[in-house]
N, C-alpha and C positions, 0 to 999 in steps of 0.2 A: 315211156322212157321220160326221164327227168329233163325238163327244158331248160335247167339252169347250166351255166358254165362259169368259169372262173372269174371272167369279166363282169358277169351280171350279179354275182353274190357279193354285192358291194358291202354288206354289214358283216362279213366274216371277220375282217380285221377288227371291227369295232366290238365284236361280240364273240370273242374268243371263248368266254364262258356263258353258259345259258343263264346263269343267275343274273347276268347284266340286262337281260331282255325283258321288257314289258309285253306281256302277251295280253291279248283280248279274245277270249273264247265267245262265240256268238252263234246265234241260231235264228232261223226265220219260221214263221208258220204262214201259209199260203192258201189261196182259194183253189189251187191245183198244182200239178207237177211240172208244167211247161212255164219257164220264165217269160216267154213270149206272150202266151196267152192268159196265164194266171196273174193274180195280183197278191202283194203282201197283205197280211192281217196282223202280224205281230213281228217286231224285232227286238232283240235283247242281247246284252253282251255283259261279260264279267271281265273286268281289267284286274290283273294280277301279276305278281312276279314269283319265281320259284324260290327266292331267297326268304320269304316270309308268308304269313297267312292272310295278310290284309287283301281286301277285295274291295272293288268298286262296281256298282251295277247300273246298268241301263235297261229299261224295259218300257215299251210302248205298244199298246193295241193301235191298229192302223185301220182307218175306214178305206176299204178297197175301191169305193165308188162303184160297187157292183154287187150283185147278190152273191152271198157265199153258198156254194153247193152243199146239199145235205151230206154228201160223202166226205166233204172237207171238215165239215163241223163234227161228223162222226170220229174223225181222227184226232183233232185238236180241241174240240168242245167249244170253240169259239163261234159265237152266234151273231146274227145281224143286230141284234139289240145290244150286244156288248160293244160293238164298234161305233154304234151310232154317236155322232158328235165328237169321234175322235179325229186327231189330225190325219192328214193324207200321207201317202208315200213321199210326195215332193216336199212335206215338211219334216217328216221323221228321219229319212235317210241322211240328209244333211246334218240334222241335229246329232245323229249317231256319231258321224265323224268328228263333228265339234266337240263332243264329249270325249272321245278318244284323245285327241289334242296331243298326238305324238306321232311324228311322220315315220318313226322308225319302230312303232309298235308293230308286232307280228299279230296278224289275225289267226284264229285258230277255230276250225269247224269239224264236225263229222260228216263225211262226204261233202267236202267243202265246194266243190264245183257246183252243186246244186244251189246252195245259198248264196255263192257268188255271182251266179248267173242272175238272179233276182236284183243284186246290187248293181250290176253291170247295165241292166236294162233301166233301172231307175235313174241312173247318171245319164245314160243315153237320152232319156226323155226330158231330163232336166237341161240338157245340152251342157253339161258340166264335165271337165276332165276328170277321170277316175283317179283317186289318190293312189300314191306308188306303194302301197303297203305289200309286204310278203304275206303269203297265206299259207298256213301248215295244215295238212289234212290228216286228223287222227285216224280216219278210216284206213287210208294207206299204211299208216304207221302199224296199225293194229295187225293188218294182213301180213306185214313184214315180220313183226315181233312176236305175235300170239298165234303161232301156226296150229297150236292144239284148241283153239277155241272152235266151238260148234258152227258159229257163224260170226259175222263181224258188225251186226247191227248194234245200234248204241246201246240198247237195253241188255243185249247179250254179253257185251264187253263189259259193261257196268257190273253184271252180276259175276261174270268170269273173273274179274280182278276183285271181287268182294268189296265193292264200293258201295256207298250209300245209295239205295234205290228210290224209285217213286217220282211222281210229277212229269212223267215221259210226255212228249208231244205238246208241251208249252215251252215257249222259247227261253225263259229264263231259267227254268229247270233244266233244259237240256244244255244251256250255256254252262251251268254249274257242272253237269256231268262231264262235259267236254273238258273243262279245266282239271276235273278229277282224274280222268283218263290220262291226260297229258303228264299230270304230275306223277302219278303211279307208274307209267312206262319209263319215264326217266330215272325214277328212283329204283326200277328194277334193273336197268341195263347200264352198267358202268361205262360202256363204250359212248353213251350219249352225254357229252360234256360240253361241246361246243356247237355253234350254229352250223358248221360244216358237216357234223355228224348227222344232222336232220336232213340237210340237203342230200346226204349220201344215201338215205332211205327213199329217195325218189317221192317225197312227201311234200315238197315245197314248190310253189308257183307264185307268179305275180298277179295281184288284183287287176293291174292295168294292162295286161299283156295276154293275148290270145296265144295258144300254143305256137311253137316255131314250126311245127310239123302239120300245119293245116294245108290242105290241097290248094293248089293255085285257083285263083278266082276267074271263072269263065269270062271271055272277052264280052259277051252280051250282058253279063251281071255287071261288069265293071262300067259298061256304058250306061246302064240304068242307074248305077250309083252316081256317076257324074251328072246325070239329068236331074236326079232327085235333089242332089246337093245344091244345084242351081236354083231349084224352085224353093228350097229352104232358105237359101241365101236372099231371095227376091221376095220371101213372104207369098210366094205364088201357089199355083195348083197344077196338078198333072191329069191326064186322062190315060187309061190303059184298058187292056182286057186281061182278065184273071182266068188261069187255067184254059185259055183260049176258047173259052165258052161264055155264053150269057152277054148281057149288055155292057157296054163301055162303062168303066167306073171313073167317076170325077172325085178327086180327093185333094185336100191340102196337107202336104206332108208335114209331120212334126219332128220324126227322128228316124235315123238309120240305126239298126241294131245288129250287130254280129254275135251269133251264139252257134258253139259247136259247128263251125265251118259253114254255116248258112248266114245270109244276110235277110233282114225283115224290115219292113217299112211300116212304122206307126203313123196313121194318118186320120184326119177327120173325114169321113165319108159323107158326101152331100146327100146321097140317095137314102142312107139310113140315119142322117143327122146324128151321127154317134162315132166315137173312135173305133177304128178297125185296125187290124194288123195283117199284112200281106208278105208273102215269101217272094223275094225278088226273082228268083229263077223260075216262078210260076207266072210272072208279069210279062205281057208282050205288047208290042204297038204303043209304047210309052211316048207321050208327047206333052210339051208344055202348053198350058192354056194362057191365052193372052188375057182374058177375063173369065170370071166365074159365074 
């Protein structure tokens, strides 16, 4: 279900015509599928308007500060050697939004919740508020508008629409593909002329907002959230048991992250001397530590 309502679609009046909107198609390449456990290795974007052919691009390889699994490299071709010496996520993600430099720009991606998940995690770790951009998902659009397509994967839709092919699974090339898909879909459908027309396709959500239809947070998880937030505010540490098994974990909390209805804690684990991520509903017997 579309989570937008008339009060929240605040740019409808400003953008009665889609030609007035600045779009930023973007894509990420990662070390894996989970935005909680995996890391970014590339972030790219293409800034454009439907009214002309001018584009601006942003593309940056990212040092994930961990090993890139063979299975991930087999998909996107990005190796450890390629990212050696590159900036980290904490540098690149803010640079990407500085490059956008327009609070009313609409982000566009194919299977947008996947890419947005990594951006949300990055901002949570940086302890920064997410920008208030709207996000348009061309995967949802293609499912609504291209019912005869054999499937709705990016490469299939590019071929189905007879667009320029090639370069799949690298972030800049896929960002160009997303731009071309959006442009062609709007050209094909006369009913798509205003921002509200895109919202009516259930393809729009907010970068800085989780779904309105998430289940309520269990009371014990909410208590954990409050205790962890106190530890973060005090630059302190906590102890807890994970999955009710094994030794007590002692960690220094770094960030709380919400993803697809679940809450996760990113923390420095003293036992492993490394960053680890824990799911809150699997943590029990949480207590604040007076000293580390």
